[in-house]
N, C-alpha and C positions, 0 to 999 in steps of 0.2 A: 289059193288065187291063181285062176286063169288068167294068165299074160295074153295081151292081145299081139297081133304080129310084130308090132316094132314099137319101142319105146315112145317114138314121136308121136303116136295115138294117145298117148297119157294127157288128158285135159289138165291144164294146170291154172290156178289162183296165186297171184302174187298179193302177199299182204305185207304193204308197205312200198314206197314209191320213191326211195333216197337213192344216194349214189349206187350202192353195190346192187339194188333190184333193178335200177334202171338199166346197167349194163348187163346183167344176166338175163334180164327178160328179154332184151333186143338180141341178144346171143341165142336164144332158145329160139326165138320167134324165127329169127333168119335159117335155124337148122330144121325148119318145119314143125315146130310144135305148137300145139294150139292152146295160146292162152285167153282163158274165156274172162277173165275179170282182173281188175287191179283195184285195189282197197289202199286209201292213205287218207290221214286226217284233214289233209289239207286238198280241198277240191282241184286247184291249179297243178298239183304234182301226179294227182289220180288220172286227171284228163289228159295231161301232156302225155304220159308213157301210155296211157290205153290207145291212144291216137295212133301213135308210134308203131304198135302191136297189133293193130286191128282187135284190141278187146273192149269189153264194157268197164265202167269204173264205178266206184261207191265211194262214199265217205260214212258211210253207216254199217257197223259190224253186224247189225241184224241183215241187211240186205247183201251180205257174203253170200255167193252161190254155194250150194250144198252138191251141187252136180258134179264138180271135179274131183279126180283121183290123187291129185297132189296139191298141196297146200305149200306154197315156200315163202314162212316168215322171217321178212328182212326189217325188223324194226330195232330202235334203240333199246337195249338190255333193259331198262327200267319200264319203257312202254310195253315190252313183249310180255313182262310178269306179271304188269298190271292188268292187260287185257286178255292173258292167256286163258281164263274162264269161256270168256266170250269168242275167242278165234275159234276153240274147240268143238265149241256146242253144236250139235247136230250133225259131226261130220263122221259119224261111226265107222264105215268102212274105208274111208280114204286115208291115206298116208300123208302125215304131218313134218314137217321138217323147219328145223329154223337155220339161219346162214351166221350166228354170231360164234365168234373165235374163242370165247371165255365163258360161254353159258354151257352148262352139261347135259346132255342128252337127257339126263333122269328128270329135268324139269318138266319133262311132259307126264311124267307118270301120275296116275288117275284123271289126265283129263285126255287122252287118247288112247286108242288099242293099238294102232301102227303107227310110229313115230322116229324119229330121227335129225340126222345133221347133215346139212350140203354147204361145206365152208370153203369157197374159192380163196386161197390166200393170196391177194393182190391188194393194192390202195386203188381205190375207185372215185372217180370224179363225174359227174353228169355230163359236162362240158368235154370229156376227153374219152375215147373209144378204146376199150383194151381189147386186146388181142388174145383170145382165151387160149388159143393153141400153148402157149406158153405158162398158163396159169396151174398151178398144182391144185388140185382138187381133195379136200380131205372130208369122207363120208363115215356116216355109222348110223346103224339102224337096231331095232329092237328084235329085228327078226333077220335072218341071215338072205331069205328070199327079196326082204325090202334094201337091205344092203347090196345084192346084186343090182336090184333095180336103180339105184341111186347110183351105182358104179357104173351102169350101162348109159344113164341120161348124162353124168359127167362127161363120159367117154365120148360123146357125140360132139364136146366142145375141147376137149383135151385130152392127149394121150397120158398127162402125169395125173392118174387118180390112184389116192390111196384110201384104203380103210384102216381108220385109227381109231383109238379109244381117246374120249373126254379129257382123260388127263393127259394124255399127248397133245391134244388138241391146244390146250392151256397153255402148253410150254411152246408150243408152236406160236401162238397167238403173244406171247410174253416178246420170245425172240424177234417177232415181227416189228413189235413197237420198238426196241432198239433199232433195228435193221432198218426201219421205213420212217415211222413218227419222229422219233428223235434225230437221225440223220438229217431228214427235213427242217426239224427246228433249229440245226446248226445253219442250214442255208439261210433260214430267216435272219438269224443274228448275224449273218456274214453281210446279207444285204443290207441291214441297218449301219453296219459298222462301213460298209462301203458307201454308203450314202451320205455318210457324214463327214466323207472325203471325195466327195460330189464324183464317185466312180460308178460305172454302172454293174448291175450283178452279172451282165451276159460273160463279162472278162473270167469268170469261174466256170463258167460251162465245160470249155477242153479240158478242166482239171477234175469236175465231177464225172464228166464221162469216162477219162481214163481212170478213176480212181475206181468205177465200177465195173469197168473193163477188164482192170488187175485181178478181180475176185474170183473171174470165170477160171484163169489160170493159175492163181498162186492161192495158198490158204491166206485167210484176213490177217493171221499173224505176221506170217512173211512179206505181205504186201505192206505194214505199216511204215510210214517214213516220218521224218518230221523232227522237230529239235528235242519233245519228250522222249522221243526213243534212246537217243545217247544222253538225253538230258543236258544239253547245252545250257547253263546256267546264264550266260550271257544276253542271248536270246530269249531265253524264259522270263528274266526278270525285264528286259527292255519290253517286252510285250505287256507284262503286266503293269509296269509304269503307265504304257498308252492306256490300260484299261482303268486306271484309277477314279476316272470320273463316272464309270459304271461299274461299282463292287461286285453287283450280281453276276455279271458278266467275268470279271475277275475271279470269283469265287469258280463259276463253272470251269475256267480255263484253267485253275490250279488242279480243281479235283479230276478234270480228264487227263490231264498232262501227268499227274501223278498215278492215274491207273494205267494208262500208255506205258510207263516207264516200270513200274511193278509187273506188268506182263513181260516186258524183255529182259 
């Protein structure tokens, strides 16, 4: 494959217009990439993203352009598996990649000649833009030439670009669920508790910020504080009494306190 002068010359189609696709497409567009088209099942999502990145849009898989050199598929895992034959049809010479943390690269086998994974590990929301310079990218491809191309594209957005296997990426995704999704769920539970006592969630923000800052300097194990570390039964039992009217929350408190204590 003869590569053009710069990676920015690579015409891109986005298949999906959700949280990740929206952030990634905008970031690539700002770096000078030409995004020719956006596909989404819902017209509003496709149209909204396409308008912001000067691309065409479609809600019909049959109308997806066959002229792009790179197709970035960013769909829910189940939808991706279901639509895979239609997504890959007629795109023989192009590079097809998905952005899923837990889907192996081998899913493309038998559907595409050139394929890979382009996984930015971050939490994305459409309404909040992310600074990609701080986002680690994990790439994989079925040829070293395409792995280098994906690294070069990711390198226009971030200095943290890694080539990893599907097995490594699965473990990254699992760790990210603990680090991000479970942690955020704790915030949601805390917000409900505070609301019950007519207190605003914003009082927790300095604590959340300091907890996050600490692990930039200390190992998470060393940063742990609270009653469970020293197993302060008086405090723990008092908290469990307060949670008697919410047995599920009580169970979570017990389980996590036990886990913290066992780790220390």
